[in-house]
N, C-alpha and C positions, 0 to 999 in steps of 0.2 A: 537201449541209446540210439539218438540219429544218429545217420553220418553227418561228418564237418561239414560237407559241402550242402547238406539240408541246414543246417543251423546257420550257415554263412548267408545262404541264400534267403532266409526269413529275417534273418539281422536285416539283410539289405531292403528286403521290401518292407520292412516296419520304420524304418528309418525317415523315408519321405513324409509321413504321417506329421511326423514332429515339425518339420518344416510348413505343412498346409498349415498346422494349428497356429503357427507364429505370425503366418500372413493373415490369417481369418482376425487373428487378436488385434495385428495393427490395424486392419481397415475397421473393425466394431470401434477401435479407439479415436479411429481418423473422423467416421461417420458423428459420432458421440459429440467430438470437437467442432464439429460444424454444425449439429442442431443447436450445441449450448450456444454458437455465436450467433446464430439466426435470433435466437430467443433475444438474447442479450439486446443485438441492433434495433429488435422491433419494440422491447420494450422502452429502450431510451426513445426512437421515435413518437411510441406513444405518449410518453412525458413530455417532448417538446409539443406536440401537439395538444395536448391539455395546458400546459403553460400559457401558449399564444391564444387559446381561445378565451382562457382566465385574464391575461392583460386585456384582450381587444374589448370583453363587456367591461372591465373597470374602465378603460379611456372613455367608451359609451355612455356610461352613466355619470361621469364626472362631467362629461360635455353638456348633457342635459340637465346636472345640478346647477353650473355656474353660467350655462349659457355662452359661453366662449367658444368659438370656432377658430382651428387652426388655419390661418391662411396658407394656401397651396403654392405659392410663393414668397419665397422668404425674401426675396429684393424688395416687395412692396413692404416692408415693415423697417427698411435700412435705419440705422441710427446716426449715420453720417449725415453731419449738417451740410454738406455741399450736396447730397442727394437733392435730385427737384422732387421727390415723393417725401421727403423728411418735412415731419409740420413745424414750423418755427413758433416758438413760443410767443405770444401776444404780450408787447412789451407794456401794453396798458392795464394787464391784470398782474403784472408782477411787480410792476411799479408803481402801484397807485396809493396814494398814502391813506392811513385811514380817516374816515371822516372826523371832525371837530366834534367833543361830546357838546351834546346841546344842554341849555340851561335847563335843571331840574323844574323851575318853577318861572318861565317866559314872562309869564303874563302879570308877575310882582316884581318883575326886575325895575319897572319906574318906581314903584312904591319903595323899593329898598333904597334906592338912590337918593331920595328926599327924604327918607328917615334918618339916612345916615349923614346929609347934610345939616341936620337938627341935632349931632352928635349925640343920636340915642344907640344904646346897647340895641344892634339889630344883628341878627344872624338866620342863615337859612338852616332848616330841619327837614325832614322826610314828611313831617306833618304841613310845613309850610314856614311863612317867614314869622319868626320873632321877635316881639319887641318885650325885652325884659326891662322893670321898673322897679327900683329899689323900692322897699319900704320907708326907707329914710326920706323918699323924696316926695311921697305920697301921704304917709300917715304916722301919727305919732306913735309912739309903742303901745302896745297893745288896745290900740283904738282903730276902729273903721271909716272914720269922717276923713276925707280927702282935704289935706291943706292948700289954702288959695293960691299959695307960691306954686302949686304944681299946675294949675289950671293953663297958664300959657303953654305949659308943655303938651298937655292933653288935647289941647284945641289945636295945636299940628297936627297930633296924629288923626283927632279925627276930621279935619281937612282930607289927608291922604285914604281914610277908610272911604270918605265919600265918594271919591273918584273912581272906586273899584267895587264891583259887585261880590265881592268874595265872602264866605261865613266867616265870623270871627268868633273865636273861642277865647273868655277872660279867665285866666289860671291862677288861683291864690296859691302860694306856698309859704312856709313858715319853718323856724329852725327846730332844731329837737329839744328846746328849754322848756319845759311844760307850763303852761298857763292856766289861771283860773281868776276871773274877777266877776264883778256883777253883772258883767253883760256875756262872756264868754267861758264856758266850761272848758275847753281845749282850743289847741291850735287847728283844729279842723273847723269848728264854729267861725274863730277869728280868720282865716283865710277865706270861708265861703262868705263871710260878711264884705269883705274889702272888696272881693270879686262883684258882689250885686252893687255894693256902691257905683263900683267905677261903670257899671252896666247901666245905673240908672242915671249918669251923669252924662255919659254917651248918647244917650236915648232922648234924654228931657233937655239937654243944655244944646246937645249939638246935631240933633234927628238925625241919628241914626237908627235904622229900622231895627226894631225887637226882633222880628224875624232872622236877620242875619247873626242876633247875638246868642251866644249861651258862656253858661257860667259851669266852672269847676274846680275842686277842691282837693288838694294832695296833702294837706297839711304839712307835715317833717317827712315824708315819704319820700320827696323827689327831690333830694339836695341837689344843690348846684355845686357846691363845693363841702370840705370836712366842716363838720360841726364843733372840732376841738379847739378851734380860734374865734376870737372876738369877731374877727374881721369874716373868716368865713361864716361864722353864722349871720354877719349882717349881709354877708351876699346870699345867702338862702331865704332870708325875708323878703320875697318879691312877690310881683304880681305881673304874669305874662300877658301880652295881648299879641294873641297869634292869627295871624290873617292866615286862614286853612286855604289850601290849594284846592278848593270847591267855589261852586258858584250855584246860586239858586235856581232851579230849573223853570219856574212858573214866571211868566211875563210882570204878573203884578207885582212878583217879591224884585224882579229886577229893576221894575220900574220907581218902588219903593227906596233902594238901595242908592240908586244914582241921584234921584231929585235933591 
C-alpha cells in the first residue's frame, strides 16, 4: 500500500484533468454553434439572392410581353387634375351624341311617301319596300283575272315604279284552304298565275321593263296572319309588289326602267 502522502499527491495531480476536459468540451460546443450559425446565415443569404433573381427575371418577361415600361419618375403619372402633367379628358369625345340611325332604304323614301298618300298598305322590310294588295281588291275568288276596278290603283303604283330604277318582285300568297278547279290544282298555281297577270299588266299597259320584274309564289306557306278566322284568311290572300333595294347594273336596263 502506498503512503497516504503519495495517494494524496496523485489525487491532486489528476484533478486538473477534469477541469481541462470541461474547458475543451465547452470550446467544442462553442465552435460548433458558431459554425452552425454561419451555415444558417449563408443559406438564408443564398435563398434571398435566388428570390431576387427570380423576381427580376419575371419582371423582365412581363415587360417584354406587355410592352409597358414603368416610368422612372412617378410624379409624371400624377392623377391630380390640378397637376400640369395631368391630361384632361376631351369633352368632345365623352359628350358626343350618337349619330342618328340612317334610313335602311333612303332611295325608296320618296316612293314610300307617294304610295302612302294613295292610302296603300306599304311597309319597309329588309328586302325592300312592300306594297300589299288584297286578293279581294284585285281578283275574284279562285280567279286570276284582274278586276277593272283595280286598274286606277295599279296605275298609281306603276307611276311610282316608273320614277325609280329598282328591281321589283311580284309575290303571290294564298290562305290555307285547299283549292281545286278547272284551271288550278292548288294554291301554288293560283298564286303564281295572279303574279303573272300582274306582271303582264305592268309591262303591257304601263310600260314597266320586263328586265326589272320577277315573279314568285308562296302559296299558303307565308301567311300574314292566322288562317283560323275568315278575316285572317282574307288577309293572307294577297299579292305583294316588293320594290327591292337593288338597282340594275347595266346602263341599257336603267335607261329602259326610267323611260
